[in-house]
C-alpha positions as CSV (number, residue, x, y, z in Angstrom):
1,M,0.1,-0.3,0.1
2,R,1.3,3.4,-1.1
3,K,2.0,6.0,1.7
4,E,1.4,10.0,0.8
5,L,4.3,12.2,2.0
6,T,3.9,15.1,3.8
7,I,5.4,18.6,2.7
8,T,8.1,17.4,5.6
9,E,9.6,14.4,4.1
10,L,9.6,16.1,0.3
11,D,11.5,19.0,1.4
12,S,14.1,16.2,3.3
13,E,14.4,14.7,-0.1
14,L,18.1,15.5,-1.6
15,T,18.7,15.8,-5.6
16,E,21.9,15.5,-7.1
17,L,22.6,16.6,-11.2
18,L,24.5,14.3,-13.4
19,P,27.9,14.9,-14.6
20,T,27.8,16.6,-18.3
21,R,27.3,14.3,-21.2
22,E,30.6,14.4,-22.5
23,T,32.1,12.9,-19.1
24,L,29.5,10.2,-19.7
25,T,30.5,9.3,-23.1
26,F,34.0,7.0,-23.4
27,G,35.9,7.7,-26.6
28,N,33.0,9.9,-27.9
29,T,31.4,6.8,-28.2
30,N,27.4,5.7,-26.8
31,W,25.7,2.8,-28.1
32,A,23.3,0.3,-26.8
33,S,22.2,-3.0,-28.6
34,I,19.3,-4.4,-27.2
35,M,17.2,-7.6,-28.0
36,A,14.1,-8.6,-26.5
37,S,12.2,-11.8,-27.5
38,N,8.6,-13.0,-26.4
39,S,7.8,-16.5,-27.2
40,S,5.0,-18.7,-26.0
41,L,3.2,-22.0,-27.9
42,A,-0.2,-23.6,-26.9
43,L,-2.1,-26.1,-29.2
44,N,-5.7,-27.8,-28.6
45,A,-6.7,-29.0,-31.8
46,A,-9.2,-31.6,-32.8
47,S,-10.1,-32.2,-28.7
48,F,-13.2,-31.5,-27.1
49,Y,-13.9,-30.6,-23.1
50,S,-9.7,-30.0,-23.1
51,M,-7.8,-27.1,-22.0
52,A,-4.1,-25.7,-23.7
53,N,-1.9,-23.9,-21.5
54,S,0.8,-21.7,-22.5
55,A,3.8,-20.4,-20.3
56,A,5.4,-17.3,-22.0
57,V,9.1,-16.8,-21.9
58,Q,11.0,-12.9,-22.4
59,T,14.6,-12.5,-22.7
60,I,15.9,-9.1,-23.0
61,S,19.5,-8.5,-23.6
62,V,21.3,-4.6,-23.5
63,S,24.5,-4.4,-24.3
64,Q,26.0,-0.4,-24.0
65,G,29.4,0.5,-24.7
C-alpha cells in the first residue's frame, strides 16, 4: 500500500545533478544494443472439452559501450 508523503518528507529529499554528457561518454561513442524476445506456444486441436496452457518466456539483453 502506498503512503502519502508529507511536505516535511519531501523537503528532506536530496537531488544531485548528473555529470555532463561529455563526461559520461567514452571516446566520443555511446551506443546500446537491445534485443528482446517474447515466445509462447499452445496447441489444442481436434479435441473436445479440453484445455491448453501456455507459459510465456521473455528475454531482454542490453549491451552498452
